[in-house]
C-alpha positions in Angstrom: 42.0 12.1 63.6 42.0 12.9 60.0 38.8 13.4 57.8 39.0 10.0 56.5 38.4 8.4 60.0 40.8 6.8 62.6 44.2 6.7 61.8 47.0 4.4 63.5 47.6 6.5 66.3 44.1 6.8 67.5 43.6 2.9 67.6 44.3 0.7 70.6 47.8 -1.1 70.2 46.1 -4.6 70.0 44.2 -3.4 66.9 47.2 -2.2 64.9 47.5 -4.7 62.2 50.5 -3.0 60.7 52.6 -3.2 64.0 51.5 -6.8 64.4 52.5 -7.8 60.9 56.0 -6.1 61.3 56.4 -8.0 64.8 54.8 -11.3 63.9 54.7 -11.6 60.2 51.7 -11.7 57.8 50.8 -15.2 58.4 49.9 -14.3 62.2 47.3 -11.8 61.0 43.5 -12.6 60.7 41.6 -12.0 57.5 40.3 -9.0 59.0 43.6 -7.5 59.9 44.9 -8.1 56.4 42.1 -6.4 55.0 42.4 -3.6 57.5 46.1 -3.0 56.1 44.5 -2.5 52.7 41.7 -0.3 54.0 44.2 1.9 55.8 41.7 3.9 57.8 38.2 3.3 59.3 35.6 5.7 60.1 35.2 8.3 62.8 33.7 5.6 65.0 35.4 2.4 64.0 38.9 1.3 63.0 39.9 -0.3 60.0 39.9 -3.7 61.7 36.2 -3.3 62.6 35.2 -2.2 59.2 36.8 -5.3 57.7 35.2 -7.5 60.3 31.8 -6.1 59.1 32.7 -6.7 55.6 33.6 -10.2 56.3 30.6 -10.7 58.2 28.3 -9.4 55.5 29.9 -11.6 52.7 29.9 -14.4 55.0 33.1 -16.1 53.7 36.2 -14.3 52.6 36.3 -16.4 49.3 33.1 -14.3 48.3 35.2 -11.3 48.3 36.6 -12.4 45.0 33.6 -11.7 43.0 32.5 -8.6 44.7 32.4 -5.5 42.7 33.6 -2.0 43.5 29.9 -0.9 43.7 29.0 -3.9 46.0 31.8 -3.0 48.2 31.0 0.6 48.4 27.5 -0.5 49.9 29.4 -1.3 53.3 29.5 1.7 55.5 33.2 2.8 55.8 34.1 1.6 52.3 34.2 4.3 49.7 35.4 4.0 46.1 39.1 4.5 46.9 39.1 1.9 49.6 37.0 -0.7 47.3 39.6 -0.1 44.5 42.5 -0.8 46.9 40.6 -4.1 48.1 40.1 -5.1 44.5 43.7 -4.2 43.4 45.0 -6.4 46.7 42.7 -9.2 45.5 43.7 -9.1 42.0 47.5 -9.2 42.9 47.0 -12.2 44.9 45.2 -14.1 42.0 48.0 -12.9 39.8 50.8 -14.1 42.2 48.9 -17.6 42.1 49.1 -17.6 38.2 52.7 -16.3 38.1 54.3 -19.7 38.0 52.8 -20.3 34.5 55.8 -18.0 33.4 58.1 -20.7 34.3 58.3 -24.2 32.6 55.8 -26.1 34.4 56.0 -30.0 34.1 52.9 -32.0 35.0 54.0 -35.3 36.0 50.9 -36.6 38.3 47.3 -35.1 39.1 48.6 -33.4 42.0 51.0 -31.2 40.1 48.0 -29.7 38.0 45.8 -29.5 41.3 48.6 -27.5 42.9 48.7 -25.2 39.9 45.0 -24.6 39.8 43.7 -24.9 43.4 44.3 -21.5 44.6 42.9 -19.9 41.3 39.7 -22.1 41.3 38.7 -22.9 44.9 37.0 -19.5 45.5 35.1 -19.1 42.4 31.3 -18.9 42.8 30.5 -20.2 39.4 31.8 -23.3 37.5 34.9 -22.5 35.4 36.1 -24.9 32.9 39.8 -24.6 32.5 42.5 -26.5 30.3 46.0 -27.0 30.7 47.7 -27.5 27.3 50.8 -29.5 27.3 53.6 -30.4 25.0 55.1 -33.7 24.3 57.4 -33.3 27.6 54.3 -32.3 29.6 55.5 -28.9 29.9 52.5 -26.4 30.4 52.2 -24.4 27.2 49.1 -22.6 27.9 46.3 -22.4 30.3 42.9 -21.2 29.2 39.3 -20.7 30.6 37.0 -22.0 28.0 33.8 -21.8 29.6 32.2 -20.1 32.7 28.8 -21.6 33.8 25.9 -20.9 36.4 26.3 -21.8 40.0 25.6 -25.4 39.4 26.8 -26.1 35.9 29.5 -25.5 33.4 28.6 -25.9 29.5 31.7 -26.6 27.2 31.9 -28.2 23.9 34.6 -30.7 22.8 35.3 -28.5 19.8 36.4 -25.5 21.7 38.8 -27.4 23.7 40.5 -29.0 20.7 40.4 -25.8 18.6 42.3 -24.3 21.6 44.7 -27.2 21.6 45.5 -27.2 18.0 45.9 -23.4 18.0 49.0 -23.8 20.7 50.1 -27.0 19.1 49.4 -29.1 22.1 50.1 -32.7 22.3 47.7 -33.3 25.2 45.3 -31.7 27.5 44.4 -31.7 31.2 40.8 -30.5 32.0 39.6 -28.9 35.1 36.4 -27.4 36.5 35.6 -26.2 40.0 32.6 -27.0 42.0 31.5 -23.9 44.0 30.0 -26.0 46.8 33.5 -27.0 47.8 32.7 -30.7 47.3 34.7 -32.1 44.4 32.5 -35.3 44.1 32.2 -35.7 40.1 28.5 -35.6 38.8 27.3 -38.0 36.2 27.5 -35.1 33.8 31.3 -34.4 34.6 31.9 -38.3 34.0 30.0 -38.1 30.7 31.6 -35.1 29.2 35.1 -36.6 30.2 34.2 -39.7 28.2 33.4 -37.5 25.4 36.3 -35.4 25.4 38.5 -38.6 25.8 36.9 -40.1 22.5 37.2 -36.8 20.5 40.8 -36.6 21.6 41.5 -40.2 20.4 40.0 -39.1 17.0 42.0 -36.0 16.7 45.1 -37.1 18.1 45.6 -35.2 21.3 45.3 -37.1 24.4 43.1 -36.2 27.2 45.4 -37.0 30.2 43.0 -36.3 33.1 40.0 -34.3 34.3 40.3 -32.7 37.8 37.3 -31.6 39.9 38.4 -28.7 42.2 36.6 -28.2 45.7 37.7 -26.2 48.6 41.3 -27.7 49.3 40.4 -30.8 47.9 40.4 -32.2 44.3 39.4 -35.5 42.6 41.2 -36.9 39.4 38.8 -38.7 37.2 41.8 -40.6 36.1 42.9 -41.8 39.4 39.3 -42.8 40.0 39.1 -45.0 36.9 36.4 -42.9 35.4 37.9 -42.1 32.2 
C-alpha cells in the first residue's frame, strides 16, 4: 500500500474497475466505477470505488458533478486537489466530446437534429442556459453560442443579443434552445412569450427563428412542433 491509499493489488477483485473495464467494456461499469478509474486510488481504509460512491451519495445525482468546483470536491474525504483536478479534467473532456461534432458540417433538418446536438451539453446544467444555433441558407450550423445563463428558474435574454450575434456570423436563420434544470421540458408562459417576441423581431430583421427547443433530462419540446410559434 502506498502513501496515497489503497492501490489496485490491495482491492478485492470485484472492486477493480480497470480490470472490469478491460474485460467487459466501459459501458458495463457503474458511475462510481468510472469515477474510481479517474481517482486511481482511495484512502488507507477505502478503495477508490468506495470514495466515488460517497462522492455520488453526497452530490445526490451524477449530473451535479458538472458544476462542482475543485474546492467543493476537496471537501469530500479522500479527494485531494490532484484527484479533484483529475475528475474535473475528465468531466470537461466529456463535455468537449459532446461538442466535437460542431467542427463538422452539421445540417439541421428537423427539431430532433438540434436536440441531438444540444441534449448532452445541456441536460445536466443546474442553471438555465439560453443557447442559439446560427444557420446558413443550407441549414448548416455556422456557430453555437450561449447568450445567457440565468438562475435556477429563469433565463433572461434580449432579442437584440440574439440578432447581434446572428448578424455577426452572417446567419440566415436561428434555432434557440434553453434547458429546464428540473428536467421537465414543459414550456412556461414566459418561454412562449419570449419565442413570439423573437419571431416578430426576426421577421423585421430578415433572420428567421426556425424553432425554440426546451431541453429537459433526455426529453425536449419543440415549440414549433407544438404550434406555439
